[in-house]
N, C-alpha and C positions, 0 to 999 in steps of 0.2 A: 198554488202548490203548498201543501201541508207537510211540514217537516216532522210533525209530532202526530202520533196516532191519536184518534178521537178518545180512546179509553184513557190516555194519560191527560189530554186536555180536559176531561170531565172530572178529574179529581183534583182538588186544590193542593193536596199533599203531593201528588205525584208531578204536578206541574213545577214544584219547587225542587223536588229530589232529582228528577230525570236529568237535567242538565249536568248537575254535579256528579252524579253516578256515571253518566257517559264520559265525563272528563277523567274520572278515576280509573274506569276501565281502559280508556286510551293511554292513560299514563302507565298503567301497569303492563301495557303491551310494549312499551319502549325499550326495555332491556332485551327483548328477544329479536330486535332488528339490529342491522349494522349501525356502527357509530355515525356514518354519514347519513343513513336513513332516519336515525333517530331525531335529528333536527327537522326533517320533513314531517314526521309523525307529530312533533310539537306543533308545527305550523298547521297541520291538518286538524288537530284537536281543537286548537284556539279558534280557528275559522268555523269549524263545524259547531262547536258549543256556542260561539258568538251568535251565529245565524239561528240556532235553536232559541237561545234567549231572546233575540229580536222578535222571532215568531210568537213566543209566548208572553211577550210584553203586555199585550192587552189583557191577559188572564192574571197577572200578578200585580195587584194594586201598589205593593211596596216599591215597584220600579217606576212609578209615575212620579214626575217632578211635582214638588210641593213646596214652593217657596213662599215665605211670609217675612214681613219685617221683623216679627219676633225672632225668627230663626237667624236672620241676618244680624240682629244686634248681639245675640248670643255668640255667634262665630266671631264678630269683631271684638266682643269682650274677652273671650278666651285667648283670642290672638294678642290682644293688648297685654293680658296677664303673662302670656308666654314671652313677650318682648321685654317685660319688666324684670324678670328674674334672671 
């Protein structure tokens, strides 16, 4: 099952813009629903955009884990500096 149209999957820019734009549109709809329903819209938009991001994961290289020892040392160094101050 494809959650994202082929036209969007074909464009590197649209792959990155589409989930955010959908989240913004669903957020803009929240004031027009009742107060109780507003929380359900929040849950719906979070789940829908999360599923779309999961489906687009193979197309967005920045979302792939890339762990190296160099990065681990940088994180530990910054963490140590933060504890010293």
